[in-house]
C-alpha positions as CSV (number, residue, x, y, z in Angstrom):
1,X,0.0,0.0,0.0
2,X,1.4,3.4,-1.0
3,X,1.0,6.3,1.4
4,X,1.8,10.0,1.4
5,X,4.1,11.0,4.1
6,X,4.2,14.4,5.8
7,X,7.1,15.5,3.5
8,X,5.1,14.9,0.4
9,X,7.0,11.7,-0.5
10,X,5.4,8.3,-0.9
11,X,6.4,5.1,0.9
12,X,5.3,1.5,0.8
13,X,3.5,0.2,3.8
14,X,4.2,-3.5,4.3
15,X,1.3,-5.6,5.2
16,X,0.7,-9.4,5.2
17,X,-0.1,-10.5,1.7
18,X,1.6,-7.6,0.0
19,X,5.0,-8.5,-1.3
20,X,7.5,-5.6,-0.8
21,X,10.7,-6.5,-2.8
22,X,14.1,-6.4,-1.1
23,X,16.6,-4.1,-2.8
24,X,19.7,-5.5,-4.6
25,X,22.4,-3.4,-3.0
26,X,25.2,-6.0,-2.2
27,X,28.1,-5.9,-4.6
28,X,30.4,-8.9,-5.4
29,X,33.0,-7.6,-2.8
30,X,30.4,-7.1,-0.1
31,X,28.8,-10.5,-0.7
32,X,32.2,-12.2,-0.6
33,X,33.2,-10.5,2.6
34,X,29.8,-11.4,4.1
35,X,30.6,-15.1,3.4
36,X,34.2,-14.9,4.8
37,X,33.3,-12.9,7.9
38,X,30.2,-15.1,8.8
39,X,32.1,-18.4,8.4
40,X,35.6,-17.4,9.7
41,X,34.5,-15.3,12.6
42,X,34.3,-16.6,16.1
43,X,34.1,-20.2,15.1
44,X,37.7,-20.5,14.1
45,X,39.0,-18.7,17.2
46,X,36.9,-21.1,19.3
47,X,37.8,-24.4,17.7
48,X,41.4,-24.2,16.4
49,X,43.1,-25.1,19.7
50,X,41.0,-28.2,20.3
51,X,41.4,-29.3,16.6
52,X,45.2,-29.2,16.9
53,X,45.1,-31.0,20.3
54,X,43.0,-33.8,18.7
55,X,44.7,-34.2,15.3
56,X,48.1,-32.5,15.7
57,X,49.7,-31.2,12.6
58,X,47.3,-33.4,10.5
59,X,44.6,-30.9,11.2
60,X,46.0,-29.3,8.0
61,X,44.7,-32.3,6.2
62,X,41.4,-32.0,8.0
63,X,41.1,-28.4,6.8
64,X,41.8,-29.3,3.2
65,X,39.2,-32.1,3.3
66,X,36.8,-29.6,4.8
67,X,37.5,-27.2,2.0
68,X,36.9,-29.9,-0.6
69,X,33.6,-30.8,1.0
70,X,32.6,-27.2,1.1
71,X,33.4,-26.8,-2.6
72,X,31.3,-29.8,-3.5
73,X,28.4,-28.6,-1.4
74,X,28.8,-24.9,-2.3
75,X,28.6,-25.7,-6.0
76,X,25.0,-26.9,-5.4
77,X,24.1,-23.7,-3.6
78,X,25.7,-21.7,-6.3
79,X,23.5,-23.1,-9.1
80,X,20.4,-22.7,-7.1
81,X,21.2,-19.2,-5.8
82,X,21.9,-18.1,-9.3
83,X,18.8,-19.7,-11.0
84,X,15.9,-19.7,-8.5
85,X,14.1,-16.4,-8.5
86,X,13.2,-14.8,-5.2
87,X,15.9,-16.5,-3.2
88,X,15.7,-14.6,0.1
89,X,16.2,-17.2,2.7
90,X,18.5,-19.3,0.5
91,X,17.9,-23.0,1.2
92,X,14.2,-22.6,1.9
93,X,13.6,-20.9,-1.4
94,X,15.4,-23.6,-3.3
95,X,13.6,-26.4,-1.5
96,X,10.2,-24.7,-1.9
97,X,10.7,-24.5,-5.6
98,X,11.4,-28.2,-5.8
99,X,9.0,-29.6,-3.2
100,X,6.3,-26.9,-2.7
101,X,5.2,-25.4,0.6
102,X,5.2,-28.5,2.8
103,X,7.0,-30.4,5.5
104,X,10.2,-30.8,3.4
105,X,10.6,-27.1,2.8
106,X,9.8,-26.3,6.4
107,X,12.4,-28.9,7.6
108,X,15.1,-27.3,5.5
109,X,14.3,-23.8,6.7
110,X,13.9,-24.9,10.3
111,X,17.3,-26.5,10.6
112,X,19.0,-23.8,8.6
113,X,17.3,-21.1,10.8
114,X,18.5,-23.0,13.9
115,X,22.0,-23.1,12.5
116,X,22.1,-19.3,11.9
117,X,20.5,-18.5,15.2
118,X,22.9,-20.6,17.2
119,X,25.8,-19.4,15.2
120,X,24.9,-15.9,16.3
121,X,24.4,-17.0,19.9
122,X,27.8,-18.8,20.2
123,X,29.6,-15.9,18.6
124,X,28.0,-13.4,21.0
125,X,29.3,-15.5,23.9
126,X,32.8,-15.8,22.4
127,X,32.7,-12.0,21.9
128,X,31.7,-11.4,25.5
129,X,34.3,-13.8,27.0
130,X,37.0,-12.2,24.8
131,X,36.0,-8.8,26.1
132,X,36.0,-10.1,29.7
133,X,39.5,-11.5,29.1
134,X,40.6,-7.8,28.7
135,X,38.1,-6.2,31.1
136,X,37.6,-8.5,34.0
137,X,34.6,-6.5,35.4
138,X,32.4,-7.3,32.4
139,X,29.4,-9.7,32.9
140,X,29.6,-11.9,29.8
141,X,26.1,-13.1,29.4
142,X,24.6,-9.6,29.7
143,X,27.2,-8.3,27.2
144,X,26.3,-11.1,24.8
145,X,22.6,-10.2,24.8
146,X,23.4,-6.5,24.4
147,X,25.7,-7.3,21.5
148,X,22.9,-9.3,19.7
149,X,20.5,-6.4,20.1
150,X,23.1,-3.9,18.8
151,X,23.8,-6.0,15.7
152,X,20.0,-6.4,15.1
153,X,19.7,-2.6,15.1
154,X,22.4,-2.4,12.4
155,X,20.6,-5.0,10.3
156,X,17.3,-3.1,10.7
157,X,18.9,-0.3,8.7
158,X,18.8,-2.6,5.6
159,X,21.2,-4.6,3.5
160,X,23.3,-1.7,2.3
161,X,24.3,-0.7,5.9
162,X,24.7,-4.3,6.8
163,X,27.0,-5.1,3.8
164,X,29.2,-2.1,4.4
165,X,29.5,-3.0,8.1
166,X,30.5,-6.5,7.2
167,X,33.1,-5.3,4.7
168,X,34.8,-3.2,7.4
169,X,34.8,-5.9,10.1
170,X,36.0,-8.6,7.7
171,X,38.8,-6.4,6.4
172,X,40.1,-6.0,10.0
173,X,39.7,-9.8,10.6
174,X,41.8,-10.6,7.4
175,X,44.4,-8.1,8.4
176,X,44.9,-9.4,11.9
177,X,45.2,-13.0,10.6
178,X,47.6,-11.9,7.9
179,X,49.7,-10.2,10.6
180,X,49.6,-13.4,12.7
181,X,50.8,-15.6,9.9
182,X,53.5,-13.1,8.9
183,X,54.7,-12.9,12.5
184,X,54.9,-16.7,12.8
185,X,57.7,-16.8,10.2
186,X,60.2,-15.4,12.7
187,X,59.9,-18.4,15.0
188,X,58.7,-21.1,12.6
189,X,60.3,-24.6,13.2
190,X,59.4,-27.3,10.7
191,X,60.4,-30.0,13.3
192,X,57.1,-29.1,15.2
193,X,55.2,-30.7,12.3
194,X,56.5,-34.1,13.2
195,X,55.0,-36.5,13.9
196,X,52.3,-35.4,11.5
197,X,49.7,-38.0,12.7
198,X,50.5,-38.1,16.4
199,X,47.2,-39.8,17.2
200,X,46.7,-41.8,14.0
201,X,44.4,-41.1,11.1
202,X,40.9,-41.3,12.8
203,X,41.1,-37.9,14.6
204,X,42.1,-36.3,11.3
205,X,38.8,-37.5,9.8
206,X,36.7,-36.7,12.9
207,X,38.0,-33.2,12.9
208,X,36.5,-32.5,9.5
209,X,33.0,-32.2,10.9
210,X,34.3,-30.2,13.9
211,X,36.0,-27.5,11.8
212,X,33.4,-27.5,9.0
213,X,31.4,-24.6,10.4
214,X,34.4,-22.5,9.4
215,X,33.6,-23.2,5.7
216,X,29.9,-22.5,5.6
217,X,30.0,-19.1,4.0
218,X,27.9,-20.4,1.2
219,X,24.9,-20.4,3.5
220,X,25.2,-16.7,4.3
221,X,25.7,-15.8,0.6
222,X,22.7,-17.6,-0.7
223,X,20.5,-16.5,2.1
224,X,21.1,-12.9,0.8
225,X,21.0,-13.7,-2.9
226,X,17.8,-11.7,-3.5
227,X,19.8,-8.6,-2.3
228,X,22.9,-9.3,-4.5
229,X,23.5,-7.3,-7.6
230,X,23.5,-9.5,-10.8
231,X,23.0,-12.6,-8.6
232,X,23.4,-15.0,-11.6
233,X,27.0,-14.1,-11.9
234,X,28.0,-12.7,-8.5
235,X,26.6,-15.5,-6.3
236,X,28.8,-18.3,-7.8
237,X,31.8,-15.9,-7.9
238,X,31.4,-14.9,-4.3
239,X,31.1,-18.5,-3.2
240,X,34.3,-19.4,-5.0
241,X,36.3,-16.4,-3.7
242,X,34.9,-17.0,-0.2
243,X,36.0,-20.7,-0.1
244,X,39.5,-19.8,-1.5
245,X,40.0,-17.1,1.1
246,X,38.8,-19.3,4.0
247,X,41.0,-22.2,3.0
248,X,44.1,-19.9,2.9
249,X,43.3,-18.2,6.2
250,X,42.3,-21.3,8.2
251,X,45.1,-23.5,6.9
252,X,47.6,-20.7,7.1
253,X,46.6,-19.9,10.7
254,X,46.8,-23.5,11.8
255,X,50.2,-23.9,10.2
256,X,51.5,-20.8,11.8
257,X,50.2,-21.9,15.2
258,X,51.7,-25.3,15.0
259,X,55.0,-24.3,13.5
260,X,55.8,-21.1,15.5
261,X,54.9,-22.1,19.0
262,X,55.4,-25.2,21.1
263,X,52.1,-27.1,22.0
264,X,52.3,-26.3,25.7
265,X,51.9,-22.6,24.9
266,X,48.3,-22.9,23.5
267,X,46.9,-26.4,24.1
268,X,44.1,-26.3,26.7
269,X,43.9,-22.5,26.5
270,X,40.6,-20.6,25.9
271,X,42.6,-18.2,23.8
272,X,45.1,-20.3,21.8
273,X,45.8,-17.8,19.0
274,X,46.5,-15.0,21.5
275,X,48.8,-17.2,23.5
276,X,50.7,-18.3,20.4
277,X,51.0,-14.8,19.1
278,X,52.3,-13.6,22.4
279,X,55.0,-16.3,22.3
280,X,56.4,-15.5,18.8
281,X,55.5,-11.8,18.5
282,X,55.6,-10.6,22.1
283,X,52.7,-8.9,24.0
284,X,51.7,-6.7,21.1
285,X,50.9,-9.9,19.1
286,X,48.6,-11.1,21.8
287,X,46.8,-7.8,22.0
288,X,46.5,-7.5,18.2
289,X,45.0,-11.0,17.9
290,X,42.7,-10.4,20.8
291,X,41.3,-7.3,19.1
292,X,41.0,-9.3,15.8
293,X,39.2,-12.0,17.6
294,X,36.6,-9.6,19.0
295,X,36.1,-8.1,15.5
296,X,35.9,-11.6,14.0
297,X,33.1,-12.6,16.2
298,X,31.2,-9.4,15.3
299,X,31.4,-10.4,11.7
300,X,29.8,-13.8,12.4
301,X,27.1,-12.3,14.6
302,X,26.3,-9.8,11.8
303,X,26.1,-12.3,9.1
304,X,24.3,-15.0,11.1
305,X,21.6,-12.5,12.3
306,X,21.2,-11.3,8.7
307,X,21.0,-14.8,7.2
308,X,18.6,-16.2,10.0
309,X,16.3,-13.2,9.4
310,X,16.0,-14.0,5.7
311,X,15.2,-17.6,6.5
312,X,12.4,-16.6,8.9
313,X,11.2,-14.1,6.3
314,X,11.1,-16.8,3.6
315,X,9.3,-19.3,5.9
316,X,6.6,-16.7,6.6
317,X,6.3,-15.8,2.9
318,X,5.7,-19.5,2.2
319,X,3.0,-19.5,4.9
320,X,5.1,-21.9,7.0
321,X,5.3,-19.4,9.8
322,X,2.6,-16.8,10.7
323,X,2.3,-14.0,8.0
324,X,3.3,-11.4,10.7
325,X,7.0,-12.3,10.0
326,X,7.0,-11.5,6.3
327,X,6.6,-7.7,6.9
328,X,9.2,-5.5,5.4
329,X,9.9,-2.0,6.8
330,X,8.6,0.7,4.5
331,X,11.6,2.9,4.8
332,X,14.6,0.6,5.3
333,X,13.2,-2.4,3.3
334,X,14.4,-4.8,5.9
335,X,12.2,-7.7,7.2
336,X,11.9,-6.2,10.6
337,X,9.5,-8.7,12.3
338,X,11.6,-11.7,11.2
339,X,14.7,-9.8,12.5
340,X,13.1,-9.3,15.9
341,X,12.1,-13.0,16.1
342,X,15.5,-14.2,15.1
343,X,17.2,-12.0,17.6
344,X,14.8,-13.0,20.4
345,X,15.6,-16.7,19.8
346,X,19.3,-16.1,19.7
347,X,19.0,-14.4,23.1
348,X,17.1,-17.4,24.4
349,X,20.0,-19.7,23.4
350,X,22.4,-17.4,25.2
351,X,20.3,-17.7,28.3
352,X,20.7,-21.5,28.3
353,X,24.4,-20.8,29.1
354,X,25.2,-24.1,27.4
355,X,28.0,-23.8,24.9
356,X,27.9,-27.5,24.0
357,X,24.2,-27.3,23.2
358,X,24.7,-24.3,20.9
359,X,27.7,-25.8,19.1
360,X,25.9,-29.1,18.4
361,X,22.9,-27.2,17.0
362,X,25.1,-25.2,14.6
363,X,26.8,-28.2,13.0
364,X,23.7,-30.4,12.8
365,X,21.4,-27.6,11.6
366,X,23.5,-26.7,8.6
367,X,24.2,-30.3,7.6
368,X,20.6,-31.4,7.5
369,X,19.7,-28.3,5.5
370,X,22.4,-28.9,3.0
371,X,21.4,-32.5,2.4
372,X,17.8,-31.3,1.5
373,X,19.2,-28.6,-0.7
374,X,21.3,-31.1,-2.7
375,X,18.2,-33.3,-3.1
376,X,16.2,-30.2,-4.3
377,X,18.8,-29.5,-7.0
378,X,18.5,-33.1,-8.3
379,X,14.7,-32.8,-8.4
380,X,14.7,-29.4,-10.1
381,X,17.0,-30.7,-12.8
382,X,14.4,-33.3,-13.6
383,X,11.2,-31.3,-13.0
384,X,12.3,-28.0,-14.5
385,X,14.9,-28.7,-17.2
386,X,13.9,-25.4,-18.9
387,X,14.8,-23.3,-15.9
388,X,17.4,-20.6,-16.8
389,X,20.7,-21.6,-15.1
390,X,23.5,-19.1,-15.6
391,X,25.6,-21.4,-13.6
392,X,25.5,-25.2,-13.4
393,X,27.3,-27.6,-11.2
394,X,29.9,-29.6,-13.1
395,X,29.8,-33.4,-13.4
396,X,26.1,-33.6,-12.6
397,X,24.7,-35.8,-11.0
398,X,28.0,-36.9,-9.4
399,X,28.5,-33.5,-7.7
400,X,25.2,-33.4,-5.7
401,X,25.5,-37.1,-4.8
402,X,29.1,-36.6,-3.6
403,X,27.9,-33.6,-1.5
404,X,25.2,-35.7,0.1
405,X,27.7,-38.5,1.0
406,X,30.1,-35.9,2.4
407,X,27.3,-34.4,4.6
408,X,26.2,-37.9,5.8
409,X,29.8,-38.6,6.7
410,X,30.1,-35.5,8.8
411,X,26.7,-36.1,10.6
412,X,27.8,-39.7,11.3
413,X,31.0,-38.5,13.0
414,X,29.2,-36.1,15.3
415,X,28.7,-37.0,19.0
416,X,25.8,-38.9,20.4
417,X,24.7,-35.8,22.2
418,X,24.3,-34.0,18.9
419,X,22.1,-36.8,17.6
420,X,19.8,-36.5,20.6
421,X,19.7,-32.8,20.2
422,X,18.8,-33.2,16.5
423,X,15.9,-35.5,17.4
424,X,14.6,-33.0,19.9
425,X,14.9,-30.1,17.5
426,X,13.1,-32.1,14.8
427,X,10.2,-32.9,17.1
428,X,10.0,-29.2,18.1
429,X,9.9,-28.2,14.5
430,X,7.2,-30.7,13.6
431,X,5.0,-29.3,16.5
432,X,5.5,-25.8,15.2
433,X,4.8,-26.7,11.6
434,X,1.5,-28.5,12.3
435,X,0.4,-25.8,14.7
436,X,1.0,-23.2,12.1
437,X,-0.9,-25.3,9.5
438,X,-3.8,-25.7,11.9
439,X,-4.0,-22.0,12.6
440,X,-3.9,-21.3,8.8
441,X,-6.7,-23.8,8.3
442,X,-8.8,-22.2,11.0
443,X,-8.3,-18.8,9.5
444,X,-9.7,-20.0,6.1
């Protein structure tokens, strides 16, 4: 509905049932940095010490396997993100196109939404604990909640403000990691890479699923594809550049940590990169990496809140959540009710104060969603062969089948606790889905 404002200008009032389009404001650079910042952020700073402790130097192999898996999976997302119109919400839009507005589409969106929400939650906690490391008087859980609210307000301003913010934060992250890797050359000792498999090969394989959240930039990029300029070209390019950058940064950081500092410096520490940097660069190194860690976590919160919001928006637009959550702000063109709901749920996970619960939800959520996305690609190739595809996955159908097998492998190597959590989340999702359908039926 168009209304006249007091200044004589017109605006669009968003109401349920009226589709207010999102604006394509994200450039290739902004989209790529969104993927890098969201994936690399706090997750890498939180997991790298434990990964090295478990697999030793062979974690470098784990990171390369993870990169290969991400490439295979990301190619499926790239084709769908470039070819499926109206792709706000990413995975849910792809699956809806293939399977319609039913339980399969809801399941993909539900688990993807949980992944984004919990990614934001864990990052806000890592941010708060990092700040508390420097300022002991800070109460971390309160700061985590305030951080989520602050990032939500930035996202409320729309994708252009969000994209610019992500660009700045990710630039600082990349700079700090580059400085870390450069500083490690002064004390690098190749002998620390031996033995390469100190605990055998199994931990190397188990660590693939543990570190994989570092590579999931494809999720954030395709969730925002409706706001990317020339999405048919820029989405596949952004996915490729993101994966290349993440592989270099994660593998390089792991190599620098292992080669430039003895294990006793960082193993068992809550801040392994800061401790390693202090060892081979002096106190200034630890301070620099600490500040980079804080910034890195902000990039993840920003991207995860943005991506989760678009999933909730897409679920509502498909009538799988109440229509209230498809509203777009008339001035900023941001899905503000979906943003509020996503932020509220992220705060709820923070209030559980259970880091393990949140981490398990991230890994499982993204894996279940990606399996359904790959199945959707196969179905669309058969049901809509005429669909315009500016980018196609190579070696079809081997690529989507290989992606599904890789995802099943990672789910199978998760802990028993994560399987229980997945079942609980699945039941909760089914209850929500059928409750929404019942309300929709009663309304008609």
